[in-house]
PDB file of N, CA, C and O in Angstrom, chain B, residues numbered from 101:
ATOM      1  N   MET B 101     -47.354  -2.140  57.435  1.00  0.00           N
ATOM      2  CA  MET B 101     -47.527  -0.772  58.181  1.00  0.00           C
ATOM      3  C   MET B 101     -48.931  -0.776  58.812  1.00  0.00           C
ATOM      4  O   MET B 101     -49.374  -1.756  59.411  1.00  0.00           O
ATOM      5  N   GLY B 102     -49.578   0.332  58.649  1.00  0.00           N
ATOM      6  CA  GLY B 102     -50.858   0.556  59.142  1.00  0.00           C
ATOM      7  C   GLY B 102     -51.055   2.088  59.262  1.00  0.00           C
ATOM      8  O   GLY B 102     -50.128   2.785  59.673  1.00  0.00           O
ATOM      9  N   ASN B 103     -52.172   2.590  58.933  1.00  0.00           N
ATOM     10  CA  ASN B 103     -52.396   4.002  58.956  1.00  0.00           C
ATOM     11  C   ASN B 103     -53.151   4.459  60.196  1.00  0.00           C
ATOM     12  O   ASN B 103     -53.177   5.658  60.476  1.00  0.00           O
ATOM     13  N   THR B 104     -53.742   3.589  60.921  1.00  0.00           N
ATOM     14  CA  THR B 104     -54.491   3.892  62.098  1.00  0.00           C
ATOM     15  C   THR B 104     -53.932   3.151  63.216  1.00  0.00           C
ATOM     16  O   THR B 104     -53.150   2.220  63.022  1.00  0.00           O
ATOM     17  N   ILE B 105     -54.313   3.537  64.442  1.00  0.00           N
ATOM     18  CA  ILE B 105     -53.995   2.760  65.648  1.00  0.00           C
ATOM     19  C   ILE B 105     -54.463   1.373  65.446  1.00  0.00           C
ATOM     20  O   ILE B 105     -53.734   0.394  65.610  1.00  0.00           O
ATOM     21  N   LYS B 106     -55.708   1.318  65.082  1.00  0.00           N
ATOM     22  CA  LYS B 106     -56.420  -0.024  65.022  1.00  0.00           C
ATOM     23  C   LYS B 106     -55.668  -0.973  63.981  1.00  0.00           C
ATOM     24  O   LYS B 106     -55.396  -2.146  64.236  1.00  0.00           O
ATOM     25  N   GLU B 107     -55.359  -0.324  62.764  1.00  0.00           N
ATOM     26  CA  GLU B 107     -54.648  -1.207  61.715  1.00  0.00           C
ATOM     27  C   GLU B 107     -53.277  -1.733  62.274  1.00  0.00           C
ATOM     28  O   GLU B 107     -52.904  -2.888  62.068  1.00  0.00           O
ATOM     29  N   VAL B 108     -52.568  -0.842  62.974  1.00  0.00           N
ATOM     30  CA  VAL B 108     -51.281  -1.205  63.528  1.00  0.00           C
ATOM     31  C   VAL B 108     -51.444  -2.250  64.560  1.00  0.00           C
ATOM     32  O   VAL B 108     -50.751  -3.267  64.529  1.00  0.00           O
ATOM     33  N   CYS B 109     -52.354  -2.035  65.495  1.00  0.00           N
ATOM     34  CA  CYS B 109     -52.477  -3.076  66.586  1.00  0.00           C
ATOM     35  C   CYS B 109     -52.916  -4.445  66.072  1.00  0.00           C
ATOM     36  O   CYS B 109     -52.444  -5.464  66.576  1.00  0.00           O
ATOM     37  N   LEU B 110     -53.808  -4.494  65.083  1.00  0.00           N
ATOM     38  CA  LEU B 110     -54.428  -5.640  64.635  1.00  0.00           C
ATOM     39  C   LEU B 110     -53.649  -6.334  63.519  1.00  0.00           C
ATOM     40  O   LEU B 110     -54.014  -7.436  63.110  1.00  0.00           O
ATOM     41  N   LYS B 111     -52.577  -5.705  63.017  1.00  0.00           N
ATOM     42  CA  LYS B 111     -51.648  -6.349  62.009  1.00  0.00           C
ATOM     43  C   LYS B 111     -51.302  -7.772  62.502  1.00  0.00           C
ATOM     44  O   LYS B 111     -50.999  -7.940  63.684  1.00  0.00           O
ATOM     45  N   PRO B 112     -51.337  -8.759  61.663  1.00  0.00           N
ATOM     46  CA  PRO B 112     -50.864 -10.056  62.110  1.00  0.00           C
ATOM     47  C   PRO B 112     -49.518 -10.033  62.638  1.00  0.00           C
ATOM     48  O   PRO B 112     -48.634  -9.376  62.089  1.00  0.00           O
ATOM     49  N   GLN B 113     -49.315 -10.755  63.730  1.00  0.00           N
ATOM     50  CA  GLN B 113     -48.044 -10.916  64.499  1.00  0.00           C
ATOM     51  C   GLN B 113     -47.476  -9.615  64.982  1.00  0.00           C
ATOM     52  O   GLN B 113     -46.286  -9.573  65.294  1.00  0.00           O
ATOM     53  N   GLN B 114     -48.240  -8.545  65.066  1.00  0.00           N
ATOM     54  CA  GLN B 114     -47.735  -7.254  65.508  1.00  0.00           C
ATOM     55  C   GLN B 114     -47.705  -7.257  67.053  1.00  0.00           C
ATOM     56  O   GLN B 114     -46.681  -6.938  67.656  1.00  0.00           O
ATOM     57  N   TYR B 115     -48.796  -7.607  67.661  1.00  0.00           N
ATOM     58  CA  TYR B 115     -49.060  -7.683  69.052  1.00  0.00           C
ATOM     59  C   TYR B 115     -49.486  -8.969  69.371  1.00  0.00           C
ATOM     60  O   TYR B 115     -50.539  -9.399  68.899  1.00  0.00           O
ATOM     61  N   SER B 116     -48.727  -9.697  70.187  1.00  0.00           N
ATOM     62  CA  SER B 116     -49.067 -11.254  70.492  1.00  0.00           C
ATOM     63  C   SER B 116     -50.385 -11.337  71.037  1.00  0.00           C
ATOM     64  O   SER B 116     -51.031 -12.333  70.711  1.00  0.00           O
ATOM     65  N   CYS B 117     -50.988 -10.401  71.891  1.00  0.00           N
ATOM     66  CA  CYS B 117     -52.288 -10.614  72.470  1.00  0.00           C
ATOM     67  C   CYS B 117     -53.392 -10.772  71.448  1.00  0.00           C
ATOM     68  O   CYS B 117     -54.477 -11.246  71.788  1.00  0.00           O
ATOM     69  N   TRP B 118     -53.150 -10.391  70.213  1.00  0.00           N
ATOM     70  CA  TRP B 118     -54.152 -10.435  69.194  1.00  0.00           C
ATOM     71  C   TRP B 118     -54.042 -11.672  68.277  1.00  0.00           C
ATOM     72  O   TRP B 118     -54.835 -11.860  67.354  1.00  0.00           O
ATOM     73  N   ASN B 119     -53.011 -12.518  68.574  1.00  0.00           N
ATOM     74  CA  ASN B 119     -52.823 -13.792  67.961  1.00  0.00           C
ATOM     75  C   ASN B 119     -53.719 -14.783  68.593  1.00  0.00           C
ATOM     76  O   ASN B 119     -53.659 -15.020  69.799  1.00  0.00           O
ATOM     77  N   THR B 120     -54.579 -15.385  67.764  1.00  0.00           N
ATOM     78  CA  THR B 120     -55.547 -16.339  68.293  1.00  0.00           C
ATOM     79  C   THR B 120     -54.985 -17.470  69.093  1.00  0.00           C
ATOM     80  O   THR B 120     -55.728 -18.063  69.875  1.00  0.00           O
ATOM     81  N   ASP B 121     -53.727 -17.817  68.960  1.00  0.00           N
ATOM     82  CA  ASP B 121     -53.076 -18.822  69.780  1.00  0.00           C
ATOM     83  C   ASP B 121     -52.387 -18.369  71.052  1.00  0.00           C
ATOM     84  O   ASP B 121     -51.839 -19.182  71.797  1.00  0.00           O
ATOM     85  N   ASP B 122     -52.419 -16.991  71.313  1.00  0.00           N
ATOM     86  CA  ASP B 122     -51.865 -16.374  72.445  1.00  0.00           C
ATOM     87  C   ASP B 122     -52.733 -16.674  73.646  1.00  0.00           C
ATOM     88  O   ASP B 122     -53.961 -16.639  73.561  1.00  0.00           O
ATOM     89  N   VAL B 123     -52.065 -16.981  74.813  1.00  0.00           N
ATOM     90  CA  VAL B 123     -52.757 -17.084  76.077  1.00  0.00           C
ATOM     91  C   VAL B 123     -53.581 -15.829  76.472  1.00  0.00           C
ATOM     92  O   VAL B 123     -54.518 -16.012  77.249  1.00  0.00           O
ATOM     93  N   ASN B 124     -53.359 -14.708  76.070  1.00  0.00           N
ATOM     94  CA  ASN B 124     -54.096 -13.508  76.411  1.00  0.00           C
ATOM     95  C   ASN B 124     -55.168 -13.196  75.445  1.00  0.00           C
ATOM     96  O   ASN B 124     -55.962 -12.297  75.721  1.00  0.00           O
ATOM     97  N   TYR B 125     -55.271 -13.866  74.315  1.00  0.00           N
ATOM     98  CA  TYR B 125     -56.240 -13.479  73.281  1.00  0.00           C
ATOM     99  C   TYR B 125     -57.667 -13.406  73.824  1.00  0.00           C
ATOM    100  O   TYR B 125     -58.400 -12.450  73.570  1.00  0.00           O
ATOM    101  N   GLN B 126     -58.046 -14.469  74.596  1.00  0.00           N
ATOM    102  CA  GLN B 126     -59.422 -14.531  75.089  1.00  0.00           C
ATOM    103  C   GLN B 126     -59.712 -13.419  76.042  1.00  0.00           C
ATOM    104  O   GLN B 126     -60.798 -12.841  76.028  1.00  0.00           O
ATOM    105  N   LYS B 127     -58.689 -13.096  76.921  1.00  0.00           N
ATOM    106  CA  LYS B 127     -58.836 -11.972  77.846  1.00  0.00           C
ATOM    107  C   LYS B 127     -59.098 -10.670  77.119  1.00  0.00           C
ATOM    108  O   LYS B 127     -59.922  -9.861  77.544  1.00  0.00           O
ATOM    109  N   ILE B 128     -58.389 -10.474  76.017  1.00  0.00           N
ATOM    110  CA  ILE B 128     -58.706  -9.220  75.262  1.00  0.00           C
ATOM    111  C   ILE B 128     -60.057  -9.164  74.637  1.00  0.00           C
ATOM    112  O   ILE B 128     -60.699  -8.122  74.505  1.00  0.00           O
ATOM    113  N   LYS B 129     -60.474 -10.420  74.238  1.00  0.00           N
ATOM    114  CA  LYS B 129     -61.729 -10.491  73.572  1.00  0.00           C
ATOM    115  C   LYS B 129     -62.878 -10.287  74.556  1.00  0.00           C
ATOM    116  O   LYS B 129     -63.968  -9.836  74.201  1.00  0.00           O
ATOM    117  N   ASP B 130     -62.581 -10.642  75.822  1.00  0.00           N
ATOM    118  CA  ASP B 130     -63.592 -10.604  76.843  1.00  0.00           C
ATOM    119  C   ASP B 130     -63.652  -9.308  77.636  1.00  0.00           C
ATOM    120  O   ASP B 130     -64.417  -9.181  78.592  1.00  0.00           O
ATOM    121  N   LEU B 131     -62.850  -8.367  77.229  1.00  0.00           N
ATOM    122  CA  LEU B 131     -62.764  -7.098  77.972  1.00  0.00           C
ATOM    123  C   LEU B 131     -64.162  -6.417  78.057  1.00  0.00           C
ATOM    124  O   LEU B 131     -64.939  -6.465  77.103  1.00  0.00           O
ATOM    125  N   ASP B 132     -64.459  -5.791  79.206  1.00  0.00           N
ATOM    126  CA  ASP B 132     -65.828  -5.144  79.458  1.00  0.00           C
ATOM    127  C   ASP B 132     -65.557  -3.600  79.277  1.00  0.00           C
ATOM    128  O   ASP B 132     -64.888  -2.970  80.095  1.00  0.00           O
ATOM    129  N   VAL B 133     -66.108  -3.041  78.177  1.00  0.00           N
ATOM    130  CA  VAL B 133     -65.857  -1.620  78.079  1.00  0.00           C
ATOM    131  C   VAL B 133     -66.544  -0.760  79.058  1.00  0.00           C
ATOM    132  O   VAL B 133     -66.374   0.459  79.019  1.00  0.00           O
ATOM    133  N   ASN B 134     -67.337  -1.333  79.965  1.00  0.00           N
ATOM    134  CA  ASN B 134     -68.051  -0.567  81.007  1.00  0.00           C
ATOM    135  C   ASN B 134     -67.255  -0.799  82.347  1.00  0.00           C
ATOM    136  O   ASN B 134     -67.641  -0.217  83.361  1.00  0.00           O
ATOM    137  N   ASP B 135     -66.228  -1.575  82.384  1.00  0.00           N
ATOM    138  CA  ASP B 135     -65.435  -1.796  83.529  1.00  0.00           C
ATOM    139  C   ASP B 135     -64.619  -0.514  83.880  1.00  0.00           C
ATOM    140  O   ASP B 135     -64.078   0.107  82.965  1.00  0.00           O
ATOM    141  N   ASN B 136     -64.512  -0.099  85.160  1.00  0.00           N
ATOM    142  CA  ASN B 136     -63.860   1.044  85.555  1.00  0.00           C
ATOM    143  C   ASN B 136     -62.380   1.080  85.138  1.00  0.00           C
ATOM    144  O   ASN B 136     -61.898   2.106  84.660  1.00  0.00           O
ATOM    145  N   GLU B 137     -61.615  -0.109  85.331  1.00  0.00           N
ATOM    146  CA  GLU B 137     -60.289  -0.222  84.806  1.00  0.00           C
ATOM    147  C   GLU B 137     -60.081   0.014  83.339  1.00  0.00           C
ATOM    148  O   GLU B 137     -59.113   0.629  82.894  1.00  0.00           O
ATOM    149  N   TYR B 138     -61.042  -0.508  82.609  1.00  0.00           N
ATOM    150  CA  TYR B 138     -60.951  -0.310  81.103  1.00  0.00           C
ATOM    151  C   TYR B 138     -61.109   1.161  80.845  1.00  0.00           C
ATOM    152  O   TYR B 138     -60.329   1.713  80.069  1.00  0.00           O
ATOM    153  N   LYS B 139     -62.084   1.848  81.454  1.00  0.00           N
ATOM    154  CA  LYS B 139     -62.244   3.295  81.274  1.00  0.00           C
ATOM    155  C   LYS B 139     -61.077   3.957  81.628  1.00  0.00           C
ATOM    156  O   LYS B 139     -60.689   4.862  80.888  1.00  0.00           O
ATOM    157  N   LYS B 140     -60.387   3.645  82.718  1.00  0.00           N
ATOM    158  CA  LYS B 140     -59.180   4.411  83.144  1.00  0.00           C
ATOM    159  C   LYS B 140     -58.080   4.194  82.044  1.00  0.00           C
ATOM    160  O   LYS B 140     -57.460   5.170  81.620  1.00  0.00           O
ATOM    161  N   ILE B 141     -57.854   3.048  81.619  1.00  0.00           N
ATOM    162  CA  ILE B 141     -56.866   2.844  80.612  1.00  0.00           C
ATOM    163  C   ILE B 141     -57.214   3.497  79.284  1.00  0.00           C
ATOM    164  O   ILE B 141     -56.318   4.013  78.615  1.00  0.00           O
ATOM    165  N   LEU B 142     -58.446   3.496  78.885  1.00  0.00           N
ATOM    166  CA  LEU B 142     -58.979   4.244  77.690  1.00  0.00           C
ATOM    167  C   LEU B 142     -58.642   5.752  77.871  1.00  0.00           C
ATOM    168  O   LEU B 142     -58.223   6.388  76.904  1.00  0.00           O
ATOM    169  N   ARG B 143     -58.807   6.319  79.039  1.00  0.00           N
ATOM    170  CA  ARG B 143     -58.500   7.795  79.238  1.00  0.00           C
ATOM    171  C   ARG B 143     -57.007   8.030  79.158  1.00  0.00           C
ATOM    172  O   ARG B 143     -56.591   9.061  78.629  1.00  0.00           O
ATOM    173  N   ILE B 144     -56.166   7.109  79.664  1.00  0.00           N
ATOM    174  CA  ILE B 144     -54.767   7.325  79.586  1.00  0.00           C
ATOM    175  C   ILE B 144     -54.306   7.266  78.066  1.00  0.00           C
ATOM    176  O   ILE B 144     -53.556   8.111  77.578  1.00  0.00           O
ATOM    177  N   VAL B 145     -54.823   6.196  77.371  1.00  0.00           N
ATOM    178  CA  VAL B 145     -54.512   6.060  75.898  1.00  0.00           C
ATOM    179  C   VAL B 145     -54.914   7.347  75.184  1.00  0.00           C
ATOM    180  O   VAL B 145     -54.125   7.928  74.437  1.00  0.00           O
ATOM    181  N   GLN B 146     -56.087   7.763  75.411  1.00  0.00           N
ATOM    182  CA  GLN B 146     -56.589   9.011  74.705  1.00  0.00           C
ATOM    183  C   GLN B 146     -55.693  10.234  75.076  1.00  0.00           C
ATOM    184  O   GLN B 146     -55.522  11.126  74.244  1.00  0.00           O
ATOM    185  N   ASN B 147     -55.182  10.284  76.177  1.00  0.00           N
ATOM    186  CA  ASN B 147     -54.290  11.487  76.625  1.00  0.00           C
ATOM    187  C   ASN B 147     -52.900  11.375  75.898  1.00  0.00           C
ATOM    188  O   ASN B 147     -52.278  12.358  75.495  1.00  0.00           O
ATOM    189  N   VAL B 148     -52.462  10.019  75.767  1.00  0.00           N
ATOM    190  CA  VAL B 148     -51.282   9.842  74.906  1.00  0.00           C
ATOM    191  C   VAL B 148     -51.516  10.254  73.581  1.00  0.00           C
ATOM    192  O   VAL B 148     -50.712  11.067  73.124  1.00  0.00           O
ATOM    193  N   VAL B 149     -52.494   9.851  72.821  1.00  0.00           N
ATOM    194  CA  VAL B 149     -52.868  10.103  71.489  1.00  0.00           C
ATOM    195  C   VAL B 149     -53.045  11.631  71.296  1.00  0.00           C
ATOM    196  O   VAL B 149     -52.637  12.175  70.270  1.00  0.00           O
ATOM    197  N   ASP B 150     -53.633  12.294  72.252  1.00  0.00           N
ATOM    198  CA  ASP B 150     -53.891  13.765  72.079  1.00  0.00           C
ATOM    199  C   ASP B 150     -52.684  14.580  72.511  1.00  0.00           C
ATOM    200  O   ASP B 150     -52.739  15.809  72.525  1.00  0.00           O
ATOM    201  N   GLY B 151     -51.597  13.909  72.864  1.00  0.00           N
ATOM    202  CA  GLY B 151     -50.292  14.641  73.196  1.00  0.00           C
ATOM    203  C   GLY B 151     -50.412  15.262  74.579  1.00  0.00           C
ATOM    204  O   GLY B 151     -49.643  16.180  74.863  1.00  0.00           O
ATOM    205  N   LYS B 152     -51.303  14.843  75.457  1.00  0.00           N
ATOM    206  CA  LYS B 152     -51.411  15.415  76.779  1.00  0.00           C
ATOM    207  C   LYS B 152     -50.554  14.553  77.746  1.00  0.00           C
ATOM    208  O   LYS B 152     -50.537  14.865  78.937  1.00  0.00           O
ATOM    209  N   HIS B 153     -49.881  13.545  77.326  1.00  0.00           N
ATOM    210  CA  HIS B 153     -49.091  12.757  78.232  1.00  0.00           C
ATOM    211  C   HIS B 153     -47.608  12.683  77.667  1.00  0.00           C
ATOM    212  O   HIS B 153     -47.431  12.429  76.476  1.00  0.00           O
ATOM    213  N   GLN B 154     -46.595  12.896  78.490  1.00  0.00           N
ATOM    214  CA  GLN B 154     -45.281  12.863  78.050  1.00  0.00           C
ATOM    215  C   GLN B 154     -44.923  11.518  77.345  1.00  0.00           C
ATOM    216  O   GLN B 154     -45.243  10.440  77.844  1.00  0.00           O
ATOM    217  N   ASP B 155     -44.221  11.627  76.119  1.00  0.00           N
ATOM    218  CA  ASP B 155     -43.745  10.360  75.494  1.00  0.00           C
ATOM    219  C   ASP B 155     -42.417   9.944  76.052  1.00  0.00           C
ATOM    220  O   ASP B 155     -41.356  10.491  75.751  1.00  0.00           O
ATOM    221  N   ASN B 156     -42.547   8.925  76.898  1.00  0.00           N
ATOM    222  CA  ASN B 156     -41.284   8.501  77.599  1.00  0.00           C
ATOM    223  C   ASN B 156     -40.481   7.530  76.692  1.00  0.00           C
ATOM    224  O   ASN B 156     -39.489   6.938  77.117  1.00  0.00           O
ATOM    225  N   THR B 157     -40.934   7.392  75.466  1.00  0.00           N
ATOM    226  CA  THR B 157     -40.072   6.615  74.511  1.00  0.00           C
ATOM    227  C   THR B 157     -39.243   7.411  73.535  1.00  0.00           C
ATOM    228  O   THR B 157     -38.603   6.896  72.618  1.00  0.00           O
ATOM    229  N   ASN B 158     -39.302   8.773  73.809  1.00  0.00           N
ATOM    230  CA  ASN B 158     -38.598   9.749  72.884  1.00  0.00           C
ATOM    231  C   ASN B 158     -38.898   9.551  71.503  1.00  0.00           C
ATOM    232  O   ASN B 158     -38.015   9.547  70.645  1.00  0.00           O
ATOM    233  N   GLY B 159     -40.204   9.375  71.236  1.00  0.00           N
ATOM    234  CA  GLY B 159     -40.624   9.253  69.833  1.00  0.00           C
ATOM    235  C   GLY B 159     -40.360   7.990  69.099  1.00  0.00           C
ATOM    236  O   GLY B 159     -40.284   8.019  67.871  1.00  0.00           O
ATOM    237  N   SER B 160     -40.208   6.843  69.785  1.00  0.00           N
ATOM    238  CA  SER B 160     -39.790   5.685  69.209  1.00  0.00           C
ATOM    239  C   SER B 160     -40.947   5.228  68.327  1.00  0.00           C
ATOM    240  O   SER B 160     -42.123   5.518  68.547  1.00  0.00           O
ATOM    241  N   THR B 161     -40.475   4.432  67.235  1.00  0.00           N
ATOM    242  CA  THR B 161     -41.447   3.889  66.304  1.00  0.00           C
ATOM    243  C   THR B 161     -41.444   2.405  66.453  1.00  0.00           C
ATOM    244  O   THR B 161     -42.341   1.767  65.903  1.00  0.00           O
ATOM    245  N   HIS B 162     -40.540   1.804  67.131  1.00  0.00           N
ATOM    246  CA  HIS B 162     -40.432   0.281  67.227  1.00  0.00           C
ATOM    247  C   HIS B 162     -40.055  -0.192  68.616  1.00  0.00           C
ATOM    248  O   HIS B 162     -39.338   0.530  69.309  1.00  0.00           O
ATOM    249  N   TYR B 163     -40.476  -1.315  69.051  1.00  0.00           N
ATOM    250  CA  TYR B 163     -40.048  -1.747  70.345  1.00  0.00           C
ATOM    251  C   TYR B 163     -40.108  -3.344  70.298  1.00  0.00           C
ATOM    252  O   TYR B 163     -40.709  -3.993  69.442  1.00  0.00           O
ATOM    253  N   HIS B 164     -39.445  -3.814  71.276  1.00  0.00           N
ATOM    254  CA  HIS B 164     -39.589  -5.318  71.455  1.00  0.00           C
ATOM    255  C   HIS B 164     -39.252  -5.611  72.988  1.00  0.00           C
ATOM    256  O   HIS B 164     -38.706  -4.762  73.693  1.00  0.00           O
ATOM    257  N   ALA B 165     -39.613  -6.857  73.445  1.00  0.00           N
ATOM    258  CA  ALA B 165     -39.218  -7.286  74.771  1.00  0.00           C
ATOM    259  C   ALA B 165     -37.722  -7.668  74.707  1.00  0.00           C
ATOM    260  O   ALA B 165     -37.188  -8.052  73.667  1.00  0.00           O
ATOM    261  N   ASN B 166     -37.127  -7.547  75.807  1.00  0.00           N
ATOM    262  CA  ASN B 166     -35.691  -7.843  75.852  1.00  0.00           C
ATOM    263  C   ASN B 166     -35.266  -9.240  75.612  1.00  0.00           C
ATOM    264  O   ASN B 166     -34.086  -9.513  75.392  1.00  0.00           O
ATOM    265  N   TYR B 167     -36.226 -10.150  75.651  1.00  0.00           N
ATOM    266  CA  TYR B 167     -35.870 -11.538  75.396  1.00  0.00           C
ATOM    267  C   TYR B 167     -35.994 -11.933  73.884  1.00  0.00           C
ATOM    268  O   TYR B 167     -35.726 -13.061  73.470  1.00  0.00           O
ATOM    269  N   ILE B 168     -36.423 -10.900  73.103  1.00  0.00           N
ATOM    270  CA  ILE B 168     -36.568 -11.101  71.600  1.00  0.00           C
ATOM    271  C   ILE B 168     -35.450 -10.347  70.902  1.00  0.00           C
ATOM    272  O   ILE B 168     -35.011  -9.284  71.341  1.00  0.00           O
ATOM    273  N   HIS B 169     -35.016 -10.923  69.821  1.00  0.00           N
ATOM    274  CA  HIS B 169     -33.788 -10.232  69.154  1.00  0.00           C
ATOM    275  C   HIS B 169     -34.133 -10.160  67.641  1.00  0.00           C
ATOM    276  O   HIS B 169     -33.659 -10.966  66.840  1.00  0.00           O
ATOM    277  N   PRO B 170     -34.998  -9.138  67.276  1.00  0.00           N
ATOM    278  CA  PRO B 170     -35.217  -8.963  65.851  1.00  0.00           C
ATOM    279  C   PRO B 170     -34.108  -8.546  65.065  1.00  0.00           C
ATOM    280  O   PRO B 170     -33.247  -7.853  65.607  1.00  0.00           O
ATOM    281  N   ARG B 171     -33.989  -8.894  63.756  1.00  0.00           N
ATOM    282  CA  ARG B 171     -32.700  -8.442  63.040  1.00  0.00           C
ATOM    283  C   ARG B 171     -32.688  -6.974  62.788  1.00  0.00           C
ATOM    284  O   ARG B 171     -31.583  -6.522  62.488  1.00  0.00           O
ATOM    285  N   TRP B 172     -33.649  -6.161  62.845  1.00  0.00           N
ATOM    286  CA  TRP B 172     -33.699  -4.709  62.697  1.00  0.00           C
ATOM    287  C   TRP B 172     -33.189  -4.011  63.854  1.00  0.00           C
ATOM    288  O   TRP B 172     -32.850  -2.833  63.741  1.00  0.00           O
ATOM    289  N   ALA B 173     -33.099  -4.648  65.008  1.00  0.00           N
ATOM    290  CA  ALA B 173     -32.766  -3.980  66.395  1.00  0.00           C
ATOM    291  C   ALA B 173     -31.321  -3.461  66.348  1.00  0.00           C
ATOM    292  O   ALA B 173     -30.472  -4.291  66.022  1.00  0.00           O
ATOM    293  N   THR B 174     -30.948  -2.321  66.601  1.00  0.00           N
ATOM    294  CA  THR B 174     -29.681  -1.835  66.806  1.00  0.00           C
ATOM    295  C   THR B 174     -29.456  -1.368  68.240  1.00  0.00           C
ATOM    296  O   THR B 174     -29.594  -2.154  69.177  1.00  0.00           O
ATOM    297  N   THR B 175     -29.124  -0.146  68.411  1.00  0.00           N
ATOM    298  CA  THR B 175     -28.934   0.449  69.743  1.00  0.00           C
ATOM    299  C   THR B 175     -30.320   1.124  70.051  1.00  0.00           C
ATOM    300  O   THR B 175     -30.847   1.974  69.333  1.00  0.00           O
ATOM    301  N   PRO B 176     -30.843   0.612  71.247  1.00  0.00           N
ATOM    302  CA  PRO B 176     -32.173   1.216  71.637  1.00  0.00           C
ATOM    303  C   PRO B 176     -31.972   2.691  72.078  1.00  0.00           C
ATOM    304  O   PRO B 176     -30.933   3.127  72.576  1.00  0.00           O
ATOM    305  N   THR B 177     -33.119   3.415  71.826  1.00  0.00           N
ATOM    306  CA  THR B 177     -33.219   4.869  72.199  1.00  0.00           C
ATOM    307  C   THR B 177     -33.377   4.975  73.716  1.00  0.00           C
ATOM    308  O   THR B 177     -32.786   5.833  74.372  1.00  0.00           O
ATOM    309  N   VAL B 178     -34.279   3.977  74.294  1.00  0.00           N
ATOM    310  CA  VAL B 178     -34.596   3.919  75.653  1.00  0.00           C
ATOM    311  C   VAL B 178     -34.987   2.437  76.025  1.00  0.00           C
ATOM    312  O   VAL B 178     -35.481   1.652  75.216  1.00  0.00           O
ATOM    313  N   THR B 179     -34.726   2.163  77.264  1.00  0.00           N
ATOM    314  CA  THR B 179     -35.242   0.917  77.795  1.00  0.00           C
ATOM    315  C   THR B 179     -36.267   1.235  78.904  1.00  0.00           C
ATOM    316  O   THR B 179     -35.979   2.065  79.767  1.00  0.00           O
ATOM    317  N   ILE B 180     -37.375   0.642  78.904  1.00  0.00           N
ATOM    318  CA  ILE B 180     -38.434   0.735  80.010  1.00  0.00           C
ATOM    319  C   ILE B 180     -38.774  -0.664  80.394  1.00  0.00           C
ATOM    320  O   ILE B 180     -39.279  -1.439  79.581  1.00  0.00           O
ATOM    321  N   GLY B 181     -38.488  -1.014  81.695  1.00  0.00           N
ATOM    322  CA  GLY B 181     -38.706  -2.243  82.151  1.00  0.00           C
ATOM    323  C   GLY B 181     -38.009  -3.293  81.219  1.00  0.00           C
ATOM    324  O   GLY B 181     -36.798  -3.263  80.997  1.00  0.00           O
ATOM    325  N   GLN B 182     -38.822  -4.181  80.714  1.00  0.00           N
ATOM    326  CA  GLN B 182     -38.231  -5.246  79.886  1.00  0.00           C
ATOM    327  C   GLN B 182     -38.370  -4.927  78.355  1.00  0.00           C
ATOM    328  O   GLN B 182     -38.165  -5.804  77.516  1.00  0.00           O
ATOM    329  N   HIS B 183     -38.701  -3.732  78.039  1.00  0.00           N
ATOM    330  CA  HIS B 183     -38.898  -3.373  76.682  1.00  0.00           C
ATOM    331  C   HIS B 183     -37.848  -2.430  76.186  1.00  0.00           C
ATOM    332  O   HIS B 183     -37.430  -1.544  76.933  1.00  0.00           O
ATOM    333  N   LEU B 184     -37.382  -2.578  74.917  1.00  0.00           N
ATOM    334  CA  LEU B 184     -36.407  -1.697  74.289  1.00  0.00           C
ATOM    335  C   LEU B 184     -37.083  -1.031  73.245  1.00  0.00           C
ATOM    336  O   LEU B 184     -37.845  -1.646  72.499  1.00  0.00           O
ATOM    337  N   PHE B 185     -36.852   0.248  73.126  1.00  0.00           N
ATOM    338  CA  PHE B 185     -37.468   1.198  72.128  1.00  0.00           C
ATOM    339  C   PHE B 185     -36.567   1.788  71.194  1.00  0.00           C
ATOM    340  O   PHE B 185     -35.432   2.066  71.581  1.00  0.00           O
ATOM    341  N   TYR B 186     -36.931   2.034  69.946  1.00  0.00           N
ATOM    342  CA  TYR B 186     -36.072   2.383  68.838  1.00  0.00           C
ATOM    343  C   TYR B 186     -36.585   3.522  68.020  1.00  0.00           C
ATOM    344  O   TYR B 186     -37.800   3.676  67.901  1.00  0.00           O
ATOM    345  N   ASN B 187     -35.716   4.346  67.439  1.00  0.00           N
ATOM    346  CA  ASN B 187     -35.997   5.355  66.501  1.00  0.00           C
ATOM    347  C   ASN B 187     -35.192   5.112  65.255  1.00  0.00           C
ATOM    348  O   ASN B 187     -34.113   4.522  65.301  1.00  0.00           O
ATOM    349  N   ASN B 188     -35.729   5.578  64.119  1.00  0.00           N
ATOM    350  CA  ASN B 188     -34.921   5.519  62.885  1.00  0.00           C
ATOM    351  C   ASN B 188     -34.618   4.086  62.417  1.00  0.00           C
ATOM    352  O   ASN B 188     -33.521   3.819  61.927  1.00  0.00           O
ATOM    353  N   VAL B 189     -35.544   3.201  62.560  1.00  0.00           N
ATOM    354  CA  VAL B 189     -35.368   1.829  62.152  1.00  0.00           C
ATOM    355  C   VAL B 189     -35.561   1.590  60.711  1.00  0.00           C
ATOM    356  O   VAL B 189     -36.645   1.867  60.196  1.00  0.00           O
ATOM    357  N   LYS B 190     -34.553   1.078  59.994  1.00  0.00           N
ATOM    358  CA  LYS B 190     -34.650   0.924  58.634  1.00  0.00           C
ATOM    359  C   LYS B 190     -34.991  -0.382  58.189  1.00  0.00           C
ATOM    360  O   LYS B 190     -35.100  -0.615  56.985  1.00  0.00           O
TER     361      LYS B 190
END
């Protein structure tokens, strides 16, 4: 699991961009916190965390890309682009 956003995001194999063998790993490591795009994304994330932005996942706790088929996946709550979101995953 994880008790904080950081713990969840950095959990091994949780988000592929943090896997050292992922093609996006170095891009994530090289992010410039002073870049305007980074600051814009940070504001959006903070608004989501603060509840100021609508949750378009309907409170989902799990998700995956549509080309992956985890054994826990049942009927998705919502589909956004190529990602399927789920509630009440056991």
